[in-house]
C-alpha positions as CSV (number, residue, x, y, z in Angstrom):
1,M,228.3,139.4,159.9
2,A,231.9,138.7,158.7
3,I,232.1,137.3,155.2
4,A,234.2,134.3,156.3
5,K,231.6,133.3,158.9
6,A,228.7,133.9,156.5
7,E,230.3,131.6,154.0
8,R,231.0,128.9,156.6
9,L,227.3,129.0,157.8
10,M,226.1,128.8,154.2
11,N,228.3,125.8,153.5
12,L,227.2,124.0,156.6
13,A,223.5,124.7,155.8
14,L,224.0,123.3,152.3
15,C,225.6,120.2,153.7
16,L,222.7,119.6,156.1
17,L,220.1,120.3,153.5
18,G,221.8,118.2,150.8
19,T,222.3,115.0,152.7
20,R,219.8,112.1,152.7
21,R,221.1,110.6,156.0
22,P,222.4,112.2,159.2
23,L,226.0,113.4,159.0
24,S,228.4,113.1,162.0
25,K,230.6,115.9,163.2
26,R,233.5,114.1,161.7
27,E,231.8,114.0,158.2
28,L,230.8,117.6,158.5
29,R,234.3,118.6,159.4
30,E,235.6,116.9,156.3
31,S,232.9,118.5,154.1
32,V,233.2,122.2,155.2
33,E,236.6,123.6,154.2
34,A,236.7,126.2,157.1
35,Y,236.4,123.4,159.6
36,L,239.5,121.7,158.3
37,E,241.5,124.8,159.3
38,A,240.4,124.5,162.9
39,A,243.5,124.3,165.2
40,S,242.3,121.5,167.3
41,D,239.3,119.2,167.9
42,D,238.1,121.5,170.8
43,A,238.3,124.5,168.5
44,F,236.3,122.7,165.8
45,N,233.7,121.6,168.4
46,R,233.2,125.1,169.7
47,M,233.0,126.5,166.2
48,F,230.5,123.9,165.1
49,E,228.2,124.3,168.1
50,R,228.1,128.1,167.6
51,D,227.4,127.7,163.9
52,K,224.6,125.2,164.6
53,D,223.0,127.5,167.1
54,D,223.3,130.4,164.7
55,L,221.6,128.5,161.9
56,R,218.8,127.5,164.2
57,E,218.4,131.1,165.3
58,L,218.1,132.0,161.6
59,G,215.2,129.6,161.3
60,L,216.9,126.4,159.9
61,V,215.3,123.3,161.5
62,I,218.2,120.9,162.3
63,E,217.5,117.4,163.6
64,T,219.8,115.4,165.8
65,V,219.6,111.7,165.3
66,E,221.7,108.6,165.5
67,N,223.2,107.3,162.2
68,L,223.7,103.6,161.3
69,D,227.0,103.5,163.1
70,G,225.5,104.7,166.4
71,E,227.1,108.1,166.1
72,V,225.1,111.3,166.6
73,G,224.3,112.8,163.3
74,Y,222.7,116.0,162.0
75,L,220.5,116.9,159.0
76,A,218.0,119.5,157.9
77,R,215.1,117.9,156.0
78,R,213.9,119.9,153.1
79,D,210.3,119.4,153.8
80,S,210.8,120.9,157.3
81,N,212.6,123.9,155.9
82,R,210.4,124.8,153.0
83,L,208.5,128.0,153.1
84,P,204.7,127.8,152.4
85,P,203.5,128.9,148.9
86,I,203.4,132.6,148.3
87,T,199.9,133.8,147.6
88,L,199.3,137.4,146.4
89,D,196.1,139.0,145.5
90,A,196.0,141.3,142.5
91,E,196.6,144.5,144.5
92,E,199.5,143.1,146.5
93,A,201.1,141.7,143.4
94,A,200.7,145.0,141.6
95,A,202.2,146.9,144.5
96,L,205.2,144.7,144.6
97,G,205.6,144.8,140.9
98,L,205.5,148.6,141.1
99,A,208.1,148.7,143.8
100,A,210.4,146.5,141.6
101,K,210.1,149.0,138.8
102,V,211.2,152.0,140.9
103,W,215.0,151.5,140.9
104,Q,216.7,152.5,137.6
105,Q,220.4,152.6,138.3
106,A,222.5,149.8,136.9
107,R,223.6,148.2,140.1
108,L,220.1,147.6,141.4
109,A,218.3,147.1,138.1
110,G,219.3,143.4,137.9
111,A,218.1,142.7,141.5
112,A,214.8,144.5,140.8
113,S,214.3,142.5,137.5
114,G,215.0,139.2,139.3
115,A,212.5,140.1,142.0
116,L,209.9,140.9,139.4
117,Q,210.4,137.6,137.7
118,K,209.9,135.8,141.0
119,L,206.7,137.8,141.5
120,R,205.5,136.6,138.1
121,A,206.2,133.0,139.2
122,A,204.3,133.7,142.4
123,G,201.2,134.7,140.6
124,L,201.6,138.1,139.0
125,P,200.2,137.6,135.5
126,E,202.2,138.9,132.5
127,D,199.3,141.0,131.4
128,V,198.8,142.7,134.8
129,D,199.6,146.4,134.6
130,P,201.4,147.2,137.9
131,Y,200.6,150.9,137.4
132,G,196.8,150.3,137.3
133,A,194.9,153.1,135.7
134,H,198.0,155.4,135.8
135,G,200.2,153.3,133.5
136,A,201.6,156.5,132.0
137,L,203.2,157.4,135.3
138,E,206.4,155.4,136.0
139,P,207.9,156.0,139.4
140,R,211.7,156.6,139.5
141,I,214.2,157.2,142.3
142,P,216.7,159.4,140.4
143,V,220.4,158.8,141.3
144,H,222.7,161.2,139.4
145,E,225.4,161.6,142.1
146,A,228.6,159.5,141.6
147,A,228.9,159.3,145.4
148,F,225.7,157.2,145.7
149,E,227.1,153.8,144.8
150,P,230.2,153.9,147.0
151,L,228.3,155.3,149.9
152,M,225.5,152.7,149.5
153,L,228.2,149.9,149.7
154,A,229.9,151.7,152.7
155,C,226.6,151.8,154.6
156,R,226.0,148.1,153.9
157,D,229.5,147.0,154.8
158,R,229.9,149.4,157.7
159,R,233.1,151.0,156.3
160,P,234.2,154.5,157.3
161,V,234.7,156.9,154.3
162,V,236.5,160.1,153.4
163,F,235.2,162.7,151.0
164,D,235.4,166.4,150.1
165,Y,232.2,168.3,151.0
166,R,231.2,171.8,150.0
167,K,228.8,173.5,152.3
168,A,226.2,176.0,150.9
169,N,228.1,179.0,152.2
170,A,231.6,177.9,151.2
171,V,233.5,178.2,148.0
172,Q,236.1,175.5,148.8
173,P,235.2,172.0,149.9
174,E,236.5,170.5,153.2
175,S,237.6,166.9,153.9
176,R,235.1,164.9,156.0
177,H,235.8,161.7,157.8
178,V,232.4,159.9,158.2
179,E,231.0,156.7,159.5
180,P,228.1,156.3,157.1
181,W,224.7,155.0,158.6
182,A,222.0,155.4,156.0
183,L,221.0,157.0,152.7
184,E,217.6,158.5,152.0
185,C,215.9,160.4,149.3
186,W,213.9,163.5,150.3
187,R,212.3,166.0,147.8
188,G,214.3,164.6,144.9
189,H,217.7,164.9,146.6
190,W,219.8,162.1,148.3
191,Y,221.2,162.6,151.8
192,L,223.7,160.6,153.8
193,A,223.4,160.4,157.6
194,G,226.4,159.3,159.7
195,W,228.9,160.2,162.4
196,D,231.3,163.0,161.5
197,R,234.6,162.0,163.2
198,D,236.1,165.5,162.9
199,R,233.2,167.2,164.6
200,G,232.4,164.3,167.0
201,A,228.7,164.5,166.2
202,E,225.9,163.2,163.9
203,R,225.7,164.9,160.6
204,V,223.6,164.8,157.4
205,F,225.3,165.4,154.0
206,R,223.6,166.2,150.7
207,L,225.2,164.0,148.1
208,S,225.1,166.7,145.4
209,R,227.6,168.7,147.5
210,I,230.2,165.9,147.6
211,T,233.0,166.6,145.3
212,G,235.6,164.1,144.0
213,K,235.8,160.5,144.9
214,V,234.5,158.8,148.0
215,R,237.4,156.9,149.6
216,S,237.1,154.0,152.0
217,R,239.1,153.7,155.2
218,G,239.8,150.2,156.5
219,T,239.0,151.0,160.1
220,R,236.2,150.1,162.5
221,Y,233.3,152.3,163.6
222,T,234.0,154.3,166.7
223,T,230.3,154.9,167.6
224,P,227.3,152.5,167.6
225,V,224.8,152.9,164.7
226,P,221.4,154.1,166.0
227,D,218.4,151.9,165.7
228,V,216.6,154.7,164.0
229,V,218.3,157.2,161.7
230,T,216.1,160.3,161.2
231,V,217.4,161.6,157.9
232,R,214.2,163.2,156.6
233,E,213.3,164.7,159.9
234,T,216.8,166.3,160.1
235,V,216.7,167.7,156.6
236,A,213.1,168.9,157.1
237,S,214.1,170.9,160.1
238,W,216.8,172.6,158.1
239,A,214.3,173.5,155.5
240,G,211.9,174.9,158.0
241,E,209.4,172.1,157.7
242,S,209.0,171.8,161.5
243,A,209.1,175.6,162.1
244,D,206.7,177.4,164.3
245,R,207.7,180.9,163.1
246,S,207.5,182.8,159.8
247,A,209.9,184.8,157.7
248,R,209.2,187.4,155.1
249,I,211.3,187.5,152.0
250,R,211.5,189.3,148.6
251,L,211.7,186.9,145.6
252,R,212.2,187.5,141.9
253,S,209.0,186.6,140.0
254,D,210.8,184.1,137.8
255,A,212.9,182.3,140.4
256,G,212.8,180.3,143.6
257,Y,209.9,177.8,142.8
258,P,210.7,175.6,145.8
259,L,210.2,178.6,148.0
260,R,206.9,179.4,146.4
261,A,205.8,175.8,147.1
262,K,206.4,176.5,150.9
263,A,204.9,180.0,151.0
264,T,201.9,180.5,153.2
265,A,201.2,184.0,151.6
266,V,202.4,185.7,148.4
267,R,202.0,189.4,147.5
268,E,202.9,191.1,144.3
269,L,205.4,194.0,144.7
270,G,205.9,194.9,141.0
271,D,209.1,195.5,139.1
272,G,209.6,191.7,138.9
273,W,209.5,191.0,142.7
274,E,207.1,189.3,145.0
275,E,206.9,189.2,148.8
276,L,206.6,185.7,150.4
277,E,205.8,184.5,153.9
278,I,207.5,181.2,154.6
279,P,208.1,178.9,157.6
280,Y,211.2,179.7,159.5
281,G,213.3,177.1,161.2
282,H,216.8,175.9,161.8
283,G,218.9,175.9,158.6
284,L,216.7,178.2,156.6
285,D,219.5,180.7,156.1
286,A,221.7,178.1,154.4
287,W,218.9,177.2,152.1
288,L,218.1,180.8,151.2
289,V,221.8,181.5,150.3
290,E,221.5,178.9,147.5
291,F,219.1,181.3,145.7
292,G,221.7,184.1,145.7
293,A,220.6,187.5,144.5
294,D,217.1,186.3,143.7
295,V,216.2,186.4,147.4
296,V,216.3,189.3,149.9
297,V,215.3,188.6,153.6
298,L,213.0,191.3,155.0
299,E,212.5,189.8,158.5
300,P,213.2,188.6,161.1
301,A,216.4,190.5,161.6
302,E,218.4,187.6,162.9
303,L,217.6,185.6,159.7
304,R,218.6,188.5,157.5
305,A,221.9,188.8,159.4
306,D,222.7,185.1,159.1
307,V,222.1,185.2,155.3
308,V,224.2,188.3,154.9
309,D,227.1,186.7,156.9
310,R,226.9,183.6,154.7
311,L,227.0,185.6,151.5
312,R,229.9,187.6,152.7
313,A,231.8,184.4,153.5
314,V,231.2,183.2,150.0
315,A,232.3,186.6,148.5
316,K,235.5,186.5,150.6
317,G,236.3,183.0,149.3
């Protein structure tokens, strides 16, 4: 919703909720600044009727009655637009209190703190430990990438962005023009899903590979945003989570712990090496390249060839 329209609807709602008697269209026009800018009476009438319908669709109960002068008036009684009391049992209050504690970065810390205060007012006692028996464990969603905040705002405001992105097999970053859709955290890393204008396709970007500043572009989206954005599923397929095949690799004994966590079989080879069997799916070659000389692909042959090609591309850069 455009900011100007949202502000106009808010002002109209405040007028209707704040009055003790029905207000006519004329009075509302004089009270809402945006209505004074209407080019004509017809333009104002069309704008007011649309706004009134939008507020009703949002749930505001607006009554239409005659005022003392016989004119049609409008008001929104507070008792008709008051939410019922919020009741939370101990488990619900603890769960919501725990959720409010998750976010730690500065921009969201204030909102989370305010939400927690409202939970206290709604019945969460001061002495309730939202972590239960595991009070020593405090959940956090880590955000270390400078790109997170501008991308979060771009997703919210539906603003295309430009940033430099370095792929796993590339030395130099490339400029990407993206219409951002959603941010999601998976296995401790943040990812952005969106429409890559240069490639004309949906793409997922790991925030830690974004270099430099994220710059906004004052243009409209060229493609519709999907109802469901499958960030985790896409990243999981890259990492072989949905694979139905296996690959054998050699791994140094003191390296590659994420690979060990995925291994279905491990065998000691001696001389500081181990042999692992891991799920093999799309994108596994790009992931293995990140471990450099600590990983050697044994089979399948096509995976070994893909990893060698990527390493050669890095060496040439």
